[in-house]
N, C-alpha and C positions, 0 to 999 in steps of 0.2 A: 248713511256712509255707502257709495258704488264702486264700483270700479270706470273709471274712467275713458277703458279702451268699451268693454261687452254692454258695461251696464246692470251687471251683476249685483246684485246687496251684498258688501262684506262686512264682519263681522269686527269690534274694534280692533282684536288683536294682530288681524291683518291688514287693516288700514295701517296700522301704525307701524308694521313690519316693514311693507312697501313704502309706507311715505319716507322713514329712516333709511332706509336702503335706496331708493330710486328717488326720490321726491315727490312721486306721485299715487295716489290711490288707486292702487291696481288688487283684483282679484288674484285668489293663490296660484292660479294657472299662468295668467297673464304675468306678473311675477317672476315665476321664471322663465317664460319665453324672453321678456323684455332681458335677464341676466343671461342669457343664454347668448344673446344679441350682441350683448355686450363683450362676452368672453369672445365670444367667435371672432366681432371684429374690430376690436379693442373701440369700441363707439364710447365718445365721450358723452358722460349724464347729461352736459348742458342739452345735448344731438333729441335724448331723452324728454327733455322738459319741454325743447320745443316743438316736437314732435305733437306733441299731447295737446301743448297750445295752438298747436296749428288745428288741428281736429276739432279742439272746441271753439274752432271761429270759424270752423263751417268748413276746410279745407280740406281736401281729403289726400294726405301723404301719406309717403311708404319711404320705410325706415331700414336703411341698406340695403337699397335697390340697385342690382346689376348693369352699369350701361357699356357692358359687350369688352370694360379693358378694367374696371374696378370697382369695388363695390361706394356707393354715393352715401354721405351720412343719410339724408333727407332728398326725394325725389320729388317734383309735381308733377305728374307725367300728361297732365291735359294741360299744362301751358309749357313745358319740355324747359324747364326748372331744377337743377339744378343746387340742393346747398351744402357745402363745407362744414363745418365746426373747426376752426383754428385753435388748438389746446394750447399751443405755445406760440402765439404768435411775437412774440417778443425775441426768441431765437433762432427765428427762420437763417438757415444759411444759402449760400447762393445758387446752388445743387440745391436746395427744396423749393427756392424761387424758380427757377428755370422748368422745373417738372410739376409744379402748380401753374403755370405757364403753358405749359403740353397738352396738359393735361384738359384745361380750358378748352384748346385749339380742339381737341379730340372731341370734348361735346360740342363747343360748336358747329365743327364740321358735322355732325351728326344731329344739326340741329337745335341742341340741348342750351340755354343760357347757366351758367354756374355763377354762384356766388360764393363769395367767402365772407363766413361769420364770426369774427373774435369771441371764442367764449364767452370771455366779458360782457359785452354784448348781452348776450342771453342772461348769464346769471345775476345782472343787479338792472338789466333793463327788457326783460323777456316782454311788456307788453309793447313796447315801442317796436322792439323786434318785429313782435307779429304782425302790428301794426305798418309797420317799413314793406314785410314780405306781399302782404297783402294788396298793397301798393304795386311792389312790382309785379305780383302776379295780374292785378287788373291790366297793367299795360303790355302784359305780354297777351294777355286777350284780345285788346286790340287791334296790335299786330298781327295777331293771328286772322282777324277777323278780317284786317284790310288785303291779307295779301289772297 
């Protein structure tokens, strides 16, 4: 058993503890770091799962990246892609909808594409979500080369 972040060997108890609390096998150091990120930023657990799934797929994501206005759940800077995880997409208000649109416009003006992914897509369809994001990354790379 190894840490999904650093590759360091972890003992069975640490494996169990990190899997139960975060859903990802991490060493003690990275478990503490990720828990701090969650507490400091109110990061959804699904963002953690997606972050490590993207890393496993060969992407270089950044967790809780500051875009100049706010912290983004996951950013892939090479293709200027921001990923936000919607925690309660069925309870969106009209104020939240316009705020989301304004944030997307702010990112777009700075050359970033923002996508919002419902937490349930990650919870129940993680592999498919990663495949779709890889397709988006591929499309963005093609657009960057065309410019």
